N, C-alpha and C positions, 0 to 999 in steps of 0.2 A: 751218469748220463750215458745212455746207449746211443751210439752213432749209427747212422743209416748205412752201414757197411756189412759185407758178407764176411763171416768169421774165417772161412777158408782162404779168402783173398787177403785178409789182413794177416794171416798166418804165413803166407807164401814167402814174405821177404826173409832171407836168411842173413841179412846184414853183411853181404860180402863186399860192399863198397864199389862195385864196378860202375854203379850209377853216378858216383860223385863227379867225375870229370865232365859228365854230360848235363849236370844241373847248373843252370846260369846263376841262381842265387848262391849256391855253394861256391862257385868259381869266384864270385865277387867277394864274399864275406869270409870264406874258409871256415865257417861255423857249422858244426854238426846239426844243429837244430834247423839250419837253412838247407839241409840236404833231404832227399827223399827218405832215406832210412831213418834220419832223425825225426822227420814228421811222422813216419809210420810208428816209430817208438812212442811218440807222444799220443798218437791215436790209440795204441794198445793200452797205455796207462789210463786213458779216459774210458775207453770202451770195455776193457776187461778187468781193470783193477779199481774202477770207480773213482779215479782222480777227478777233481773239479776242473772243468774246462774253463780256466781262468783267462785273464786278459792276455797273458803271455802265450797260452795255447791258441787263442783266437788270432793273435798277431802272427804266429808261425804259420798258421793255415792260410791267412790272408796274404802273406808275403810270397806264396808260390805263384809263379807265372802260369802254371798249368800247360807248359810246353810239351810235357810227356816224352821228352828226350830220354828220360830214365827208363821208360818202357822198352825202347829200342835196344838199349844197352843191357837190360836185365836178363840174366840166364834163366831166372825162375819164372819169367813171364808175369811178374806182379802187375796187376791192373791198377797202377797208381792213380790214373785219371778217375776211375770209378770210386776209389777210396776217398779221393779229394772231393769229388762231387757229393758223395754220401755224407761226408763230414760237414761240408759247407751247408748242405740242405738241413741237417740237424741243427746246426748253429743258427741258421737264418729262422727256422721254425720256432726256436727258443728266444728269438729277438736279440741274439748275440752277434749277428752278422748282417751285413748289407743294411746300413742305416736308411731311414725314411727317404732322404733326398735321392739316394741311389735307386730306391724302388720306384720313385716317381719318374725318374729318367728312363728306367727300364720299361715302365708302362707306356711311355710315349713312343717307344720304338715300334709298338704294335699298331700305331696309327700313322700311316705313311704320309698323309697329307700334313699332319703336324710336323713330321720330320722334315719334309720339303719346305714348309713355311719357316721352321726354325733355322734351317740351313740358309735360306734367303736372308733372314734377319741377321744372322751371324756374318754373312758375306757383306751386308751393308755396313755393319759395325767394323769389320776389317778395313774396308775402304775408307772409313771415317777415322781410323786409328783409335777405335774405342775398345778394342779387345784387350784384355789384360795379357801382359807379356807371357805369363805362365800358360795361358790357354793358346796364345799365338804360337808358342813353342811347340805345342802338340800338333798344330795343323800344318806346319811346314811353311815353305816359302810362298807357296801359291795362294791366292785368294780363292775362297769357295765360290762355286759358280753361282751367278745371280739368276740364271735361267738355264734350264736343261731341256734339250730337244726331245720331244716324245719319241719313244720306241714304237716301231711298227712290226707287227707279226708278218712273217713271210711264208708261212706254211704250217704244216703240222707233223713233220718228221720227229722233231724233238721239242721239248720245253726248255726255255731258258729261265732259270730262277733269277730274280732281280734284287729282292731283298730290301734292306732299309738304308743304312749309311752308304753301302756300295752304290745304290741307285741314286741317292741324293748328291753324293760328292764325286762319284766316278762313273757316271752313266756313259761317258764316252767309251769305257771298256766294254759295256754291253753292246754298244753300237758296233764296235770293232769285231766283237765275237759274232754278231749276227752277219756281218759282211763276210767274215772268214768262212762261216758255215754255208753261206750262199755260194761262195766260190767253190766249195766242195760239193754243192748240189743238194744241200739239206735246207728244208724250210723250217723256220723257227716259230713256235707258238709261245705266246707270253701268258703268264699266270693270270687267273681271274682274281676276284676279291678274296682277301684273306692271306695273301702272300706277303704282307707288310714286313714280317721279321721271322727268321727261322728259329729264334729262341736260344742261340748259342751263348750269348752273353748272360741270359737268365740262368742257364745251367751253371756257368762259371760262378755266378753270384749266389748260388744256393737256392734260387727261386724256381724250384723244380715244377711246381704246380703251374706257374705262369708259362714255363717252357712247354709243358704238355698242352696247354690251351693253344698256344701259338702253333705247335706242331700239327695239331688237328686241323687248324685253319689252313695251314700250308698244304696239307694233304688234300683237302677239298678243293683247293685252288688249281690243282693240276691233275684232273682225273684221267682215266684211261690207262693205257699201258705203254705209252711213248716214253723213251728215255728222258730223264731230267738232267740237264747239264748245268753246272755251277761254275762260275769263274771267280768265286771267292772261297779260298781254302777253308776258312773257318766255318762258313755256311755249309759247305759240302760235308765237312766232318760231322756237323751237328745233324744234318738231314740223313746221313748214312747211319746215324745212331738212333733214329726214331723207333726202330724195332725194339731196342733195349729200353728206350725212354718210356714208350707207351705199352710195350709188351703185348701187342695184339697182332694177329695175322695180317690185318690190313696195313699196319705200320711196317711190319717186316717186308711185305710185298712192295710197299712204297720205297723203302730204303734200298731195295734191290734194284730199283730203277734209277737210282741217283749215281751220277758220275761226275768227277771233275772234268771240265771240258777238254783238258789236255789228255787225260786218261782216255777219253772216248775218241778223240781225234787221232791219237797215236797209232791206233790199229786201222785207220782209214786214210793215211797219208797219201795213198795212191790217188785219192779223189781231189787232192789239192794241186794246183798248178805248180810247176817247178819255177824257181827264180830265173829272171831274165839273164842275170849275170851273177857271178860270185860276189858275196858281200865281204867287205873289210871291217864291218862293224863288230867290235868285240863286246860281248854281252856276258856279264857275270850273273850267274843264276843264284838268287837268294831263295833258299827253300823255306817257305812258311812252315812252322812246326806242325800244324794240323794237316798239312799236305804230306810232309815227310814222315812223321812219327805216328799219326793217327790214320790217315787214308793210305799211307805208304804208296803214294801216287806221284812222287816227285820226279822220278826218272822220265815219265812221258813228257814233262815240260821240255827236257832236252831233246827228246825225239821230235817234237813239234817244231822247235826252234832251229834245229841243226841244219835243215836245208837252206835257211834264210839268213843266218848270222853266224859268226864265230863264237861258239859257246866257250866260256871260261869258267872254270871251277874255283870256288873259294876253298881255302885250305883250313877251315875251322870245323870240319866234319858236321856241318849243319847246326851249329850251336845257335840257340835262340837269339833273336835280335832285341827282345825286351818288350815288344809291343803288347802281346798277351791280351787282345781284345781291348778292354777298358783299363788294363793294368797300367799302361804308360801314363794315363791321366790320374790314376789313383796312387801310384807309387812312382812319381817322376824321377826321384833320385836314383832308386835301384834300377829302374828301366833305362835311365841315361847311362848308368855304369855298364849295364849289360850291352847296350847299343854301342858303346865305345869300342868293345872288343870286336863287334861285327864290322864297325867302320874301319878298324885296322885291317881286318881281313879283306874288305873291299879295296882298300888302298893298295894292299899287296898284289891284288889281282890285275891292277893296271888296265881296267876295262873302260870302254867308252860310256856305257850305261849299265844299270843293274835291273834285271827282270825279277819282278816279284808278283806272285799270283794271289796276294791277299791284301785287302785295303788297309788293315791295321798296320801291317809291316811296311807298306808302301808309304803311308803318311808318317810313320815313326822315323824311318830312315830318311825320308825327304826333309824332315825337320832338322836333320843333322847335316844336310848339304849334299846327300847322295842324289844322283840322277836316276830316278826310278821310272820304269815303264812296265806296264803289264805285258806278259808274253803275247797275248792276243793282239795288242796294239802293234807290236813289232812285226808279227806275221802279217797283219792287215796292211801295214805300211809297205812291206816288201812286196806283197801281192799287187799293191797299187802303184808300184814303181817308185816309191818314195824312200 
């Protein structure tokens, strides 16, 4: 079986092992097959040597969180994320990956009214104590919102991408972002029809064709040349990759307009009001993997927060928290073991709250008892005197 990978990219790994300490699944298991170089070796056996992609191979590929911390550590610049995406796409096309029930769930993400209705139903079930404990453990301590206040556009200086789960479960983050941008003097436009989902989870699941269709819809929902700001790290990473995903001039031009909201604000901090008084709030910054390793835009979060809170660094060098999009729901035991290491780092930081700019990370860590706030909410509260 030939995998959907580029030979030169597959050959780039020299098996030096510098990636191993940065791989969360290897850190938990200590097994070579759970490391980036172990997975690349398995890909080579299938792609170059004609080995059968058996159940063990599928299991090794499925167990990867796709945090891409290995890419940051790799001296050979191996594009491990591309290799994993191509491999999963090939397995999914052959019916060896992403079972039908996952595909149904992924389809639903492209229909936002369905996502909102499902979220409300799950909220009702939570309050009636009808949600299975395993599902409840993934959602954290807070009940899902029964009603979300509509967002209102305030201008046309920038677009704010709203997305699927982020909008259904954490719309208050969007509201805070709009207020912060207003304080800086920027009007916000909201996407039109077709912005239901960015396709990030579909790419992770090997459903590349579905991801492409969603990407094309998202591009049509925000026309023009205004910057597109994203307050969800996973969505921002996916949208910045549309140029590669679709491989068209239009997609590349669109991706060039996409910025993480902190990345965009960091160079415009002069436009934001100064705090009324120094803050004593200690905030530990948790870097979502797709902000740190893919977008490489994690430092601007600190730039934006620094005037308003006391920023505290974690001592784990940005190791993954185990959320991984849908990973924590599909691999709860491994995700929980990875999260335990992150919680230990949070405990050592002795902070009042933890700032995370990604909904998956926020929910996953909140489920373990961490006090999680989005950076935009902290800035909004500071500017509002709260």
